[in-house]
HTML snippet that shows the backbone in 3Dmol.js (N, CA, C, O; Angstrom):
<script src="https://3Dmol.org/build/3Dmol-min.js"></script>
<div id="view" style="width:600px;height:400px;position:relative"></div>
<script>
const pdb = `
ATOM      1  N   ILE A   1       0.784  -0.939  -0.397  1.00  0.00           N
ATOM      2  CA  ILE A   1      -0.238  -0.467   0.023  1.00  0.00           C
ATOM      3  C   ILE A   1       0.976   1.037   0.030  1.00  0.00           C
ATOM      4  O   ILE A   1       0.431   2.078  -0.337  1.00  0.00           O
ATOM      5  N   VAL A   2       2.308   1.149   0.363  1.00  0.00           N
ATOM      6  CA  VAL A   2       3.421   1.875   0.362  1.00  0.00           C
ATOM      7  C   VAL A   2       3.258   2.460  -1.175  1.00  0.00           C
ATOM      8  O   VAL A   2       2.238   2.955  -1.655  1.00  0.00           O
ATOM      9  N   PRO A   3       3.739   2.388  -1.416  1.00  0.00           N
ATOM     10  CA  PRO A   3       3.526   2.640  -3.298  1.00  0.00           C
ATOM     11  C   PRO A   3       2.642   3.219  -3.648  1.00  0.00           C
ATOM     12  O   PRO A   3       3.003   4.166  -4.347  1.00  0.00           O
ATOM     13  N   VAL A   4       1.699   3.159  -3.539  1.00  0.00           N
ATOM     14  CA  VAL A   4       0.204   3.599  -3.833  1.00  0.00           C
ATOM     15  C   VAL A   4       0.251   4.616  -3.017  1.00  0.00           C
ATOM     16  O   VAL A   4       1.041   5.448  -3.464  1.00  0.00           O
ATOM     17  N   VAL A   5      -0.238   4.954  -2.001  1.00  0.00           N
ATOM     18  CA  VAL A   5       0.307   6.187  -0.645  1.00  0.00           C
ATOM     19  C   VAL A   5       1.212   7.220  -1.922  1.00  0.00           C
ATOM     20  O   VAL A   5       0.948   8.355  -2.317  1.00  0.00           O
ATOM     21  N   ASP A   6       2.027   6.537  -2.211  1.00  0.00           N
ATOM     22  CA  ASP A   6       3.583   7.420  -2.327  1.00  0.00           C
ATOM     23  C   ASP A   6       2.712   7.784  -4.177  1.00  0.00           C
ATOM     24  O   ASP A   6       2.002   8.756  -4.436  1.00  0.00           O
ATOM     25  N   LYS A   7       3.006   6.932  -4.902  1.00  0.00           N
ATOM     26  CA  LYS A   7       2.567   7.508  -6.299  1.00  0.00           C
ATOM     27  C   LYS A   7       1.257   8.347  -6.534  1.00  0.00           C
ATOM     28  O   LYS A   7       0.994   8.779  -7.656  1.00  0.00           O
ATOM     29  N   SER A   8       0.151   8.646  -5.058  1.00  0.00           N
ATOM     30  CA  SER A   8      -1.156   9.476  -5.143  1.00  0.00           C
ATOM     31  C   SER A   8      -0.222  11.260  -4.360  1.00  0.00           C
ATOM     32  O   SER A   8      -0.465  12.457  -4.515  1.00  0.00           O
ATOM     33  N   VAL A   9       0.810  10.502  -3.574  1.00  0.00           N
ATOM     34  CA  VAL A   9       0.569  12.098  -3.239  1.00  0.00           C
ATOM     35  C   VAL A   9       1.245  13.602  -4.378  1.00  0.00           C
ATOM     36  O   VAL A   9       1.060  14.805  -4.563  1.00  0.00           O
ATOM     37  N   LYS A  10       2.481  11.915  -5.094  1.00  0.00           N
ATOM     38  CA  LYS A  10       3.891  12.545  -5.827  1.00  0.00           C
ATOM     39  C   LYS A  10       2.767  13.316  -6.539  1.00  0.00           C
ATOM     40  O   LYS A  10       2.799  14.547  -6.551  1.00  0.00           O
ATOM     41  N   LYS A  11       1.452  12.405  -7.327  1.00  0.00           N
ATOM     42  CA  LYS A  11       1.038  12.952  -8.281  1.00  0.00           C
ATOM     43  C   LYS A  11       0.451  13.907  -8.415  1.00  0.00           C
ATOM     44  O   LYS A  11       0.441  14.576  -9.449  1.00  0.00           O
ATOM     45  N   GLY A  12      -0.628  14.352  -6.590  1.00  0.00           N
ATOM     46  CA  GLY A  12      -0.937  15.667  -6.072  1.00  0.00           C
ATOM     47  C   GLY A  12      -0.295  16.626  -5.581  1.00  0.00           C
ATOM     48  O   GLY A  12      -0.650  17.759  -5.255  1.00  0.00           O
ATOM     49  N   GLN A  13       0.672  16.106  -5.547  1.00  0.00           N
ATOM     50  CA  GLN A  13       2.498  17.294  -5.066  1.00  0.00           C
ATOM     51  C   GLN A  13       2.578  18.056  -6.691  1.00  0.00           C
ATOM     52  O   GLN A  13       2.572  19.286  -6.728  1.00  0.00           O
ATOM     53  N   THR A  14       2.645  17.327  -7.893  1.00  0.00           N
ATOM     54  CA  THR A  14       2.518  17.878  -9.179  1.00  0.00           C
ATOM     55  C   THR A  14       1.358  18.413  -9.987  1.00  0.00           C
ATOM     56  O   THR A  14       1.608  19.097 -10.979  1.00  0.00           O
ATOM     57  N   THR A  15       0.795  18.298  -9.830  1.00  0.00           N
ATOM     58  CA  THR A  15      -0.865  19.126  -9.746  1.00  0.00           C
ATOM     59  C   THR A  15      -0.343  20.445  -9.677  1.00  0.00           C
ATOM     60  O   THR A  15       0.082  21.304 -10.450  1.00  0.00           O
ATOM     61  N   VAL A  16      -0.562  20.259  -8.297  1.00  0.00           N
ATOM     62  CA  VAL A  16      -0.545  21.322  -7.187  1.00  0.00           C
ATOM     63  C   VAL A  16       0.398  22.437  -7.955  1.00  0.00           C
ATOM     64  O   VAL A  16      -0.153  23.462  -8.356  1.00  0.00           O
ATOM     65  N   ASP A  17       2.082  22.216  -8.206  1.00  0.00           N
ATOM     66  CA  ASP A  17       2.644  22.661  -9.016  1.00  0.00           C
ATOM     67  C   ASP A  17       2.367  23.156  -9.847  1.00  0.00           C
ATOM     68  O   ASP A  17       2.579  24.324 -10.174  1.00  0.00           O
ATOM     69  N   ASN A  18       1.681  22.121 -10.499  1.00  0.00           N
ATOM     70  CA  ASN A  18       1.056  22.929 -12.088  1.00  0.00           C
ATOM     71  C   ASN A  18       0.003  24.174 -12.213  1.00  0.00           C
ATOM     72  O   ASN A  18      -0.030  25.140 -12.975  1.00  0.00           O
ATOM     73  N   THR A  19      -0.726  23.804 -11.294  1.00  0.00           N
ATOM     74  CA  THR A  19      -2.044  24.507 -11.494  1.00  0.00           C
ATOM     75  C   THR A  19      -0.838  26.052 -10.426  1.00  0.00           C
ATOM     76  O   THR A  19      -1.060  27.187 -10.847  1.00  0.00           O
ATOM     77  N   THR A  20      -0.099  25.986  -9.612  1.00  0.00           N
ATOM     78  CA  THR A  20       0.784  27.587  -9.515  1.00  0.00           C
ATOM     79  C   THR A  20       1.100  28.383 -10.398  1.00  0.00           C
ATOM     80  O   THR A  20       0.857  29.590 -10.437  1.00  0.00           O
ATOM     81  N   LYS A  21       1.872  27.496 -11.435  1.00  0.00           N
ATOM     82  CA  LYS A  21       2.643  27.483 -12.141  1.00  0.00           C
ATOM     83  C   LYS A  21       2.069  28.526 -13.512  1.00  0.00           C
ATOM     84  O   LYS A  21       2.626  29.285 -14.304  1.00  0.00           O
ATOM     85  N   GLU A  22       0.054  27.883 -13.165  1.00  0.00           N
ATOM     86  CA  GLU A  22      -0.180  28.558 -14.396  1.00  0.00           C
ATOM     87  C   GLU A  22      -0.514  29.728 -13.986  1.00  0.00           C
ATOM     88  O   GLU A  22      -0.420  30.630 -14.818  1.00  0.00           O
ATOM     89  N   ASN A  23      -0.960  30.049 -12.716  1.00  0.00           N
ATOM     90  CA  ASN A  23      -1.658  30.942 -11.855  1.00  0.00           C
ATOM     91  C   ASN A  23      -0.632  32.242 -11.691  1.00  0.00           C
ATOM     92  O   ASN A  23      -1.071  33.329 -11.315  1.00  0.00           O
ATOM     93  N   ILE A  24       0.892  32.019 -12.032  1.00  0.00           N
ATOM     94  CA  ILE A  24       2.114  32.663 -12.088  1.00  0.00           C
ATOM     95  C   ILE A  24       1.869  33.105 -13.200  1.00  0.00           C
ATOM     96  O   ILE A  24       1.960  34.333 -13.203  1.00  0.00           O
ATOM     97  N   VAL A  25       1.421  32.409 -14.779  1.00  0.00           N
ATOM     98  CA  VAL A  25       1.548  32.876 -15.300  1.00  0.00           C
ATOM     99  C   VAL A  25      -0.014  34.046 -15.716  1.00  0.00           C
ATOM    100  O   VAL A  25      -0.004  35.238 -16.023  1.00  0.00           O
ATOM    101  N   VAL A  26      -1.154  33.125 -15.562  1.00  0.00           N
ATOM    102  CA  VAL A  26      -2.492  34.103 -15.602  1.00  0.00           C
ATOM    103  C   VAL A  26      -2.296  36.000 -15.246  1.00  0.00           C
ATOM    104  O   VAL A  26      -2.607  37.016 -15.868  1.00  0.00           O
ATOM    105  N   ALA A  27      -1.249  35.567 -13.191  1.00  0.00           N
ATOM    106  CA  ALA A  27      -0.827  36.863 -12.617  1.00  0.00           C
ATOM    107  C   ALA A  27       0.273  37.490 -13.664  1.00  0.00           C
ATOM    108  O   ALA A  27       0.498  38.614 -13.215  1.00  0.00           O
ATOM    109  N   ALA A  28       0.872  37.345 -14.558  1.00  0.00           N
ATOM    110  CA  ALA A  28       2.278  38.058 -15.285  1.00  0.00           C
ATOM    111  C   ALA A  28       1.312  38.375 -16.725  1.00  0.00           C
ATOM    112  O   ALA A  28       1.533  39.443 -17.297  1.00  0.00           O
ATOM    113  N   ARG A  29       0.331  37.514 -17.254  1.00  0.00           N
ATOM    114  CA  ARG A  29      -0.825  38.108 -18.305  1.00  0.00           C
ATOM    115  C   ARG A  29      -1.418  39.335 -17.826  1.00  0.00           C
ATOM    116  O   ARG A  29      -1.267  40.292 -18.585  1.00  0.00           O
ATOM    117  N   ASN A  30      -2.208  39.596 -16.502  1.00  0.00           N
ATOM    118  CA  ASN A  30      -2.989  40.484 -15.946  1.00  0.00           C
ATOM    119  C   ASN A  30      -2.098  41.419 -15.409  1.00  0.00           C
ATOM    120  O   ASN A  30      -2.805  42.216 -14.793  1.00  0.00           O
ATOM    121  N   TRP A  31      -1.025  41.721 -15.320  1.00  0.00           N
ATOM    122  CA  TRP A  31       0.271  42.235 -15.528  1.00  0.00           C
ATOM    123  C   TRP A  31       0.688  43.262 -16.599  1.00  0.00           C
ATOM    124  O   TRP A  31       0.838  44.482 -16.665  1.00  0.00           O
ATOM    125  N   ALA A  32       0.788  42.333 -17.299  1.00  0.00           N
ATOM    126  CA  ALA A  32       0.992  42.806 -19.183  1.00  0.00           C
ATOM    127  C   ALA A  32      -0.330  43.641 -19.802  1.00  0.00           C
ATOM    128  O   ALA A  32      -0.430  44.075 -20.950  1.00  0.00           O
ATOM    129  N   ALA A  33      -0.989  43.709 -19.077  1.00  0.00           N
ATOM    130  CA  ALA A  33      -2.373  43.784 -20.000  1.00  0.00           C
ATOM    131  C   ALA A  33      -2.366  45.393 -19.112  1.00  0.00           C
ATOM    132  O   ALA A  33      -2.584  46.450 -19.706  1.00  0.00           O
ATOM    133  N   ASP A  34      -2.051  45.307 -17.485  1.00  0.00           N
ATOM    134  CA  ASP A  34      -1.785  46.602 -17.495  1.00  0.00           C
ATOM    135  C   ASP A  34      -0.904  47.521 -18.038  1.00  0.00           C
ATOM    136  O   ASP A  34      -1.203  48.432 -18.810  1.00  0.00           O
ATOM    137  N   ASN A  35       0.488  47.176 -17.493  1.00  0.00           N
ATOM    138  CA  ASN A  35       1.610  48.172 -18.084  1.00  0.00           C
ATOM    139  C   ASN A  35       2.290  47.427 -19.719  1.00  0.00           C
ATOM    140  O   ASN A  35       3.361  46.822 -19.778  1.00  0.00           O
ATOM    141  N   LYS A  36       1.473  47.643 -20.762  1.00  0.00           N
ATOM    142  CA  LYS A  36       1.878  47.268 -21.927  1.00  0.00           C
ATOM    143  C   LYS A  36       2.802  47.978 -22.281  1.00  0.00           C
ATOM    144  O   LYS A  36       3.156  47.340 -23.272  1.00  0.00           O
ATOM    145  N   ASP A  37       3.634  49.026 -22.217  1.00  0.00           N
ATOM    146  CA  ASP A  37       4.654  50.284 -21.748  1.00  0.00           C
ATOM    147  C   ASP A  37       5.609  49.604 -21.699  1.00  0.00           C
ATOM    148  O   ASP A  37       6.549  49.736 -22.483  1.00  0.00           O
ATOM    149  N   LYS A  38       5.566  48.733 -20.766  1.00  0.00           N
ATOM    150  CA  LYS A  38       7.099  47.908 -20.087  1.00  0.00           C
ATOM    151  C   LYS A  38       6.950  46.292 -20.940  1.00  0.00           C
ATOM    152  O   LYS A  38       7.268  45.257 -20.355  1.00  0.00           O
ATOM    153  N   LEU A  39       6.483  46.293 -22.218  1.00  0.00           N
ATOM    154  CA  LEU A  39       6.942  44.608 -22.963  1.00  0.00           C
ATOM    155  C   LEU A  39       7.433  45.037 -23.675  1.00  0.00           C
ATOM    156  O   LEU A  39       7.675  46.239 -23.575  1.00  0.00           O
ATOM    157  N   PRO A  40       7.998  44.069 -25.159  1.00  0.00           N
ATOM    158  CA  PRO A  40       8.652  42.620 -23.996  1.00  0.00           C
ATOM    159  C   PRO A  40       9.207  42.890 -22.663  1.00  0.00           C
ATOM    160  O   PRO A  40       9.417  44.085 -22.455  1.00  0.00           O
ATOM    161  N   THR A  41       9.605  41.784 -21.351  1.00  0.00           N
ATOM    162  CA  THR A  41      10.215  42.548 -20.568  1.00  0.00           C
ATOM    163  C   THR A  41      10.041  40.415 -20.335  1.00  0.00           C
ATOM    164  O   THR A  41       9.478  39.565 -21.024  1.00  0.00           O
ATOM    165  N   ILE A  42      10.924  40.333 -18.920  1.00  0.00           N
ATOM    166  CA  ILE A  42      10.770  39.592 -17.646  1.00  0.00           C
ATOM    167  C   ILE A  42      10.902  39.968 -16.182  1.00  0.00           C
ATOM    168  O   ILE A  42      11.905  40.207 -15.509  1.00  0.00           O
ATOM    169  N   ILE A  43       9.134  39.950 -15.761  1.00  0.00           N
ATOM    170  CA  ILE A  43       9.031  39.896 -14.461  1.00  0.00           C
ATOM    171  C   ILE A  43       8.791  38.981 -13.457  1.00  0.00           C
ATOM    172  O   ILE A  43       8.200  37.933 -13.716  1.00  0.00           O
ATOM    173  N   SER A  44       9.214  39.273 -12.223  1.00  0.00           N
ATOM    174  CA  SER A  44       9.291  37.438 -11.238  1.00  0.00           C
ATOM    175  C   SER A  44       8.476  37.577 -10.296  1.00  0.00           C
ATOM    176  O   SER A  44       8.085  38.697  -9.967  1.00  0.00           O
ATOM    177  N   LEU A  45       8.097  36.534  -9.729  1.00  0.00           N
ATOM    178  CA  LEU A  45       6.831  35.989  -8.785  1.00  0.00           C
ATOM    179  C   LEU A  45       7.145  37.248  -7.752  1.00  0.00           C
ATOM    180  O   LEU A  45       6.126  37.934  -7.825  1.00  0.00           O
ATOM    181  N   LYS A  46       7.743  37.664  -7.147  1.00  0.00           N
ATOM    182  CA  LYS A  46       8.473  38.676  -6.414  1.00  0.00           C
ATOM    183  C   LYS A  46       7.714  40.276  -6.694  1.00  0.00           C
ATOM    184  O   LYS A  46       7.157  40.875  -5.774  1.00  0.00           O
ATOM    185  N   GLU A  47       7.797  40.794  -8.021  1.00  0.00           N
ATOM    186  CA  GLU A  47       7.844  41.657  -8.074  1.00  0.00           C
ATOM    187  C   GLU A  47       5.808  41.767  -8.244  1.00  0.00           C
ATOM    188  O   GLU A  47       5.055  42.484  -7.584  1.00  0.00           O
ATOM    189  N   LEU A  48       5.423  40.714  -9.426  1.00  0.00           N
ATOM    190  CA  LEU A  48       3.869  40.263  -9.378  1.00  0.00           C
ATOM    191  C   LEU A  48       3.284  39.745  -7.444  1.00  0.00           C
ATOM    192  O   LEU A  48       2.361  39.140  -6.898  1.00  0.00           O
ATOM    193  N   GLU A  49       4.016  40.171  -7.230  1.00  0.00           N
ATOM    194  CA  GLU A  49       3.108  39.699  -5.417  1.00  0.00           C
ATOM    195  C   GLU A  49       3.613  41.049  -4.792  1.00  0.00           C
ATOM    196  O   GLU A  49       3.049  41.083  -3.698  1.00  0.00           O
ATOM    197  N   SER A  50       4.190  41.897  -4.887  1.00  0.00           N
ATOM    198  CA  SER A  50       4.552  43.367  -4.626  1.00  0.00           C
ATOM    199  C   SER A  50       3.576  44.613  -5.080  1.00  0.00           C
ATOM    200  O   SER A  50       3.263  45.690  -4.572  1.00  0.00           O
ATOM    201  N   GLU A  51       3.331  44.079  -6.011  1.00  0.00           N
ATOM    202  CA  GLU A  51       1.758  45.195  -7.297  1.00  0.00           C
ATOM    203  C   GLU A  51       0.939  44.141  -7.283  1.00  0.00           C
ATOM    204  O   GLU A  51       0.339  43.876  -8.324  1.00  0.00           O
ATOM    205  N   GLY A  52       0.765  43.413  -6.239  1.00  0.00           N
ATOM    206  CA  GLY A  52      -0.924  42.867  -6.022  1.00  0.00           C
ATOM    207  C   GLY A  52      -1.317  41.965  -6.750  1.00  0.00           C
ATOM    208  O   GLY A  52      -2.492  41.671  -6.528  1.00  0.00           O
ATOM    209  N   TYR A  53      -0.615  41.133  -7.889  1.00  0.00           N
ATOM    210  CA  TYR A  53      -0.786  40.839  -9.146  1.00  0.00           C
ATOM    211  C   TYR A  53      -0.813  38.874  -8.623  1.00  0.00           C
ATOM    212  O   TYR A  53      -0.957  38.120  -9.586  1.00  0.00           O
ATOM    213  N   ILE A  54      -0.704  38.298  -7.446  1.00  0.00           N
ATOM    214  CA  ILE A  54      -1.169  36.736  -7.508  1.00  0.00           C
ATOM    215  C   ILE A  54      -0.204  36.865  -5.131  1.00  0.00           C
ATOM    216  O   ILE A  54       0.526  37.452  -4.332  1.00  0.00           O
ATOM    217  N   GLU A  55      -0.756  36.206  -5.297  1.00  0.00           N
ATOM    218  CA  GLU A  55      -0.264  35.892  -3.324  1.00  0.00           C
ATOM    219  C   GLU A  55      -0.520  34.469  -3.208  1.00  0.00           C
ATOM    220  O   GLU A  55      -1.458  33.678  -3.108  1.00  0.00           O
ATOM    221  N   ILE A  56       1.609  34.532  -3.307  1.00  0.00           N
ATOM    222  CA  ILE A  56       1.796  32.840  -3.413  1.00  0.00           C
ATOM    223  C   ILE A  56       2.512  32.403  -1.359  1.00  0.00           C
ATOM    224  O   ILE A  56       3.660  32.761  -1.097  1.00  0.00           O
ATOM    225  N   LYS A  57       1.784  31.782  -0.401  1.00  0.00           N
ATOM    226  CA  LYS A  57       2.311  31.743   0.384  1.00  0.00           C
ATOM    227  C   LYS A  57       3.657  30.634   0.986  1.00  0.00           C
ATOM    228  O   LYS A  57       4.178  30.415   2.079  1.00  0.00           O
ATOM    229  N   LYS A  58       3.863  30.030  -0.708  1.00  0.00           N
ATOM    230  CA  LYS A  58       5.228  29.542  -0.105  1.00  0.00           C
ATOM    231  C   LYS A  58       6.469  29.710  -1.333  1.00  0.00           C
ATOM    232  O   LYS A  58       6.252  29.799  -2.542  1.00  0.00           O
ATOM    233  N   GLU A  59       7.545  29.722  -0.793  1.00  0.00           N
ATOM    234  CA  GLU A  59       9.206  30.144  -1.308  1.00  0.00           C
ATOM    235  C   GLU A  59       9.198  29.280  -2.510  1.00  0.00           C
ATOM    236  O   GLU A  59       9.468  28.107  -2.769  1.00  0.00           O
ATOM    237  N   ILE A  60       8.691  30.554  -3.272  1.00  0.00           N
ATOM    238  CA  ILE A  60       9.107  29.789  -5.056  1.00  0.00           C
ATOM    239  C   ILE A  60       9.885  30.881  -5.955  1.00  0.00           C
ATOM    240  O   ILE A  60       9.409  31.968  -6.284  1.00  0.00           O
ATOM    241  N   ASN A  61      11.235  30.371  -6.310  1.00  0.00           N
ATOM    242  CA  ASN A  61      12.035  31.627  -7.156  1.00  0.00           C
ATOM    243  C   ASN A  61      11.460  31.496  -8.961  1.00  0.00           C
ATOM    244  O   ASN A  61      11.869  30.775  -9.871  1.00  0.00           O
ATOM    245  N   ALA A  62      10.398  32.503  -8.920  1.00  0.00           N
ATOM    246  CA  ALA A  62      10.180  32.457 -10.316  1.00  0.00           C
ATOM    247  C   ALA A  62       9.979  33.334 -11.373  1.00  0.00           C
ATOM    248  O   ALA A  62       9.896  34.512 -11.027  1.00  0.00           O
ATOM    249  N   CYS A  63       9.892  33.144 -12.372  1.00  0.00           N
ATOM    250  CA  CYS A  63       9.109  34.796 -13.109  1.00  0.00           C
ATOM    251  C   CYS A  63       8.842  34.172 -14.665  1.00  0.00           C
ATOM    252  O   CYS A  63       9.219  33.133 -15.207  1.00  0.00           O
ATOM    253  N   VAL A  64       8.328  34.876 -14.945  1.00  0.00           N
ATOM    254  CA  VAL A  64       7.796  34.802 -16.311  1.00  0.00           C
ATOM    255  C   VAL A  64       8.332  35.737 -17.202  1.00  0.00           C
ATOM    256  O   VAL A  64       8.127  36.934 -17.000  1.00  0.00           O
ATOM    257  N   ASN A  65       9.521  35.051 -18.935  1.00  0.00           N
ATOM    258  CA  ASN A  65      10.119  35.808 -19.862  1.00  0.00           C
ATOM    259  C   ASN A  65       8.184  35.793 -20.666  1.00  0.00           C
ATOM    260  O   ASN A  65       7.330  34.920 -20.514  1.00  0.00           O
ATOM    261  N   ILE A  66       8.073  37.317 -21.603  1.00  0.00           N
ATOM    262  CA  ILE A  66       7.647  37.954 -21.940  1.00  0.00           C
ATOM    263  C   ILE A  66       7.768  38.617 -23.374  1.00  0.00           C
ATOM    264  O   ILE A  66       7.954  39.780 -23.733  1.00  0.00           O
ATOM    265  N   THR A  67       7.603  37.502 -24.006  1.00  0.00           N
ATOM    266  CA  THR A  67       8.125  37.715 -25.524  1.00  0.00           C
ATOM    267  C   THR A  67       7.290  37.801 -26.767  1.00  0.00           C
ATOM    268  O   THR A  67       6.308  37.086 -26.964  1.00  0.00           O
ATOM    269  N   GLU A  68       7.833  38.920 -27.779  1.00  0.00           N
ATOM    270  CA  GLU A  68       6.525  38.596 -28.341  1.00  0.00           C
ATOM    271  C   GLU A  68       6.811  37.844 -29.572  1.00  0.00           C
ATOM    272  O   GLU A  68       7.896  37.287 -29.742  1.00  0.00           O
ATOM    273  N   ASN A  69       6.214  37.827 -30.109  1.00  0.00           N
ATOM    274  CA  ASN A  69       6.192  36.222 -31.059  1.00  0.00           C
ATOM    275  C   ASN A  69       6.038  37.991 -32.667  1.00  0.00           C
ATOM    276  O   ASN A  69       5.845  39.206 -32.724  1.00  0.00           O
ATOM    277  N   GLU A  70       6.416  36.300 -33.912  1.00  0.00           N
ATOM    278  CA  GLU A  70       5.641  36.227 -34.658  1.00  0.00           C
ATOM    279  C   GLU A  70       4.714  36.997 -35.408  1.00  0.00           C
ATOM    280  O   GLU A  70       4.830  37.392 -36.568  1.00  0.00           O
ATOM    281  N   TYR A  71       3.583  37.197 -34.440  1.00  0.00           N
ATOM    282  CA  TYR A  71       1.505  37.408 -34.342  1.00  0.00           C
ATOM    283  C   TYR A  71       1.615  38.196 -34.173  1.00  0.00           C
ATOM    284  O   TYR A  71       0.662  38.640 -34.813  1.00  0.00           O
ATOM    285  N   ASN A  72       2.472  39.774 -33.376  1.00  0.00           N
ATOM    286  CA  ASN A  72       2.854  41.032 -33.197  1.00  0.00           C
ATOM    287  C   ASN A  72       1.330  40.776 -31.676  1.00  0.00           C
ATOM    288  O   ASN A  72       0.324  41.483 -31.616  1.00  0.00           O
ATOM    289  N   SER A  73       1.639  39.688 -30.758  1.00  0.00           N
ATOM    290  CA  SER A  73       1.093  39.271 -29.669  1.00  0.00           C
ATOM    291  C   SER A  73       2.761  39.047 -28.345  1.00  0.00           C
ATOM    292  O   SER A  73       3.931  39.425 -28.272  1.00  0.00           O
ATOM    293  N   TYR A  74       1.937  38.342 -27.696  1.00  0.00           N
ATOM    294  CA  TYR A  74       3.542  37.772 -26.966  1.00  0.00           C
ATOM    295  C   TYR A  74       3.102  36.734 -26.376  1.00  0.00           C
ATOM    296  O   TYR A  74       1.893  36.554 -26.518  1.00  0.00           O
ATOM    297  N   ASP A  75       3.781  35.818 -25.626  1.00  0.00           N
ATOM    298  CA  ASP A  75       4.604  34.737 -25.648  1.00  0.00           C
ATOM    299  C   ASP A  75       4.417  34.780 -23.820  1.00  0.00           C
ATOM    300  O   ASP A  75       4.911  35.857 -23.488  1.00  0.00           O
ATOM    301  N   TYR A  76       3.933  34.078 -22.616  1.00  0.00           N
ATOM    302  CA  TYR A  76       4.290  33.751 -21.323  1.00  0.00           C
ATOM    303  C   TYR A  76       5.168  32.566 -20.843  1.00  0.00           C
ATOM    304  O   TYR A  76       4.510  31.528 -20.771  1.00  0.00           O
ATOM    305  N   ASN A  77       6.639  32.413 -20.450  1.00  0.00           N
ATOM    306  CA  ASN A  77       7.075  31.610 -20.188  1.00  0.00           C
ATOM    307  C   ASN A  77       7.273  31.612 -19.058  1.00  0.00           C
ATOM    308  O   ASN A  77       7.895  32.562 -18.582  1.00  0.00           O
ATOM    309  N   TYR A  78       6.857  30.646 -18.298  1.00  0.00           N
ATOM    310  CA  TYR A  78       7.094  30.521 -16.720  1.00  0.00           C
ATOM    311  C   TYR A  78       8.408  30.096 -16.638  1.00  0.00           C
ATOM    312  O   TYR A  78       8.571  29.231 -17.499  1.00  0.00           O
ATOM    313  N   GLU A  79       9.694  30.349 -15.843  1.00  0.00           N
ATOM    314  CA  GLU A  79      10.912  29.522 -15.706  1.00  0.00           C
ATOM    315  C   GLU A  79      11.227  30.390 -14.060  1.00  0.00           C
ATOM    316  O   GLU A  79      10.772  31.168 -13.221  1.00  0.00           O
ATOM    317  N   GLU A  80      12.364  29.522 -14.449  1.00  0.00           N
ATOM    318  CA  GLU A  80      12.782  29.385 -12.839  1.00  0.00           C
ATOM    319  C   GLU A  80      13.456  30.791 -12.452  1.00  0.00           C
ATOM    320  O   GLU A  80      13.799  31.138 -13.583  1.00  0.00           O
ATOM    321  N   CYS A  81      13.839  31.743 -11.676  1.00  0.00           N
ATOM    322  CA  CYS A  81      14.628  32.671 -11.497  1.00  0.00           C
ATOM    323  C   CYS A  81      15.911  32.726 -11.222  1.00  0.00           C
ATOM    324  O   CYS A  81      16.297  32.454 -10.085  1.00  0.00           O
ATOM    325  N   LYS A  82      16.672  33.037 -12.085  1.00  0.00           N
ATOM    326  CA  LYS A  82      18.424  32.890 -11.275  1.00  0.00           C
ATOM    327  C   LYS A  82      18.357  34.508 -10.509  1.00  0.00           C
ATOM    328  O   LYS A  82      17.562  35.439 -10.636  1.00  0.00           O
ATOM    329  N   GLY A  83      19.511  34.330  -9.733  1.00  0.00           N
ATOM    330  CA  GLY A  83      19.859  34.981  -8.477  1.00  0.00           C
ATOM    331  C   GLY A  83      19.268  34.278  -6.595  1.00  0.00           C
ATOM    332  O   GLY A  83      18.804  33.142  -6.495  1.00  0.00           O
ATOM    333  N   ASP A  84      19.380  34.924  -5.738  1.00  0.00           N
ATOM    334  CA  ASP A  84      18.449  34.715  -4.665  1.00  0.00           C
ATOM    335  C   ASP A  84      17.137  35.702  -4.327  1.00  0.00           C
ATOM    336  O   ASP A  84      16.397  35.464  -3.372  1.00  0.00           O
ATOM    337  N   ASN A  85      16.993  36.539  -4.991  1.00  0.00           N
ATOM    338  CA  ASN A  85      16.464  36.978  -4.245  1.00  0.00           C
ATOM    339  C   ASN A  85      14.782  37.099  -5.537  1.00  0.00           C
ATOM    340  O   ASN A  85      13.952  37.892  -5.092  1.00  0.00           O
ATOM    341  N   ASN A  86      14.425  36.525  -6.698  1.00  0.00           N
ATOM    342  CA  ASN A  86      13.790  36.006  -7.679  1.00  0.00           C
ATOM    343  C   ASN A  86      13.938  37.223  -8.507  1.00  0.00           C
ATOM    344  O   ASN A  86      12.984  37.855  -8.961  1.00  0.00           O
ATOM    345  N   ASP A  87      15.632  37.623  -8.742  1.00  0.00           N
ATOM    346  CA  ASP A  87      15.536  39.008  -9.883  1.00  0.00           C
ATOM    347  C   ASP A  87      16.356  37.553 -10.614  1.00  0.00           C
ATOM    348  O   ASP A  87      16.875  36.572 -10.080  1.00  0.00           O
ATOM    349  N   TYR A  88      16.145  38.044 -12.393  1.00  0.00           N
ATOM    350  CA  TYR A  88      16.163  37.105 -13.456  1.00  0.00           C
ATOM    351  C   TYR A  88      17.567  37.329 -13.538  1.00  0.00           C
ATOM    352  O   TYR A  88      18.240  36.728 -14.375  1.00  0.00           O
TER     353      TYR A  88
END
`;
const viewer = $3Dmol.createViewer("view");
viewer.addModel(pdb, "pdb");
viewer.setStyle({}, {cartoon: {color: "spectrum"}});
viewer.zoomTo();
viewer.render();
</script>
């Protein structure tokens, strides 16, 4: 029974992690809609939190790389930030 429980716990954590990543990207999209003059850019989770776009209760070193694509719109890519203070 231990392997079944362990597998279930890991699957649940993966689902939570994926949902958190999706929520961070949504927050970056909302930020971008309000800050079109600053695009393209990389925005950290720390910045999104400080500006009130998201609240995350655990320590995550995350950034969203916002790049312009060939269709004159933007792509939002979740990435791990470099550095200790969520700076890219």
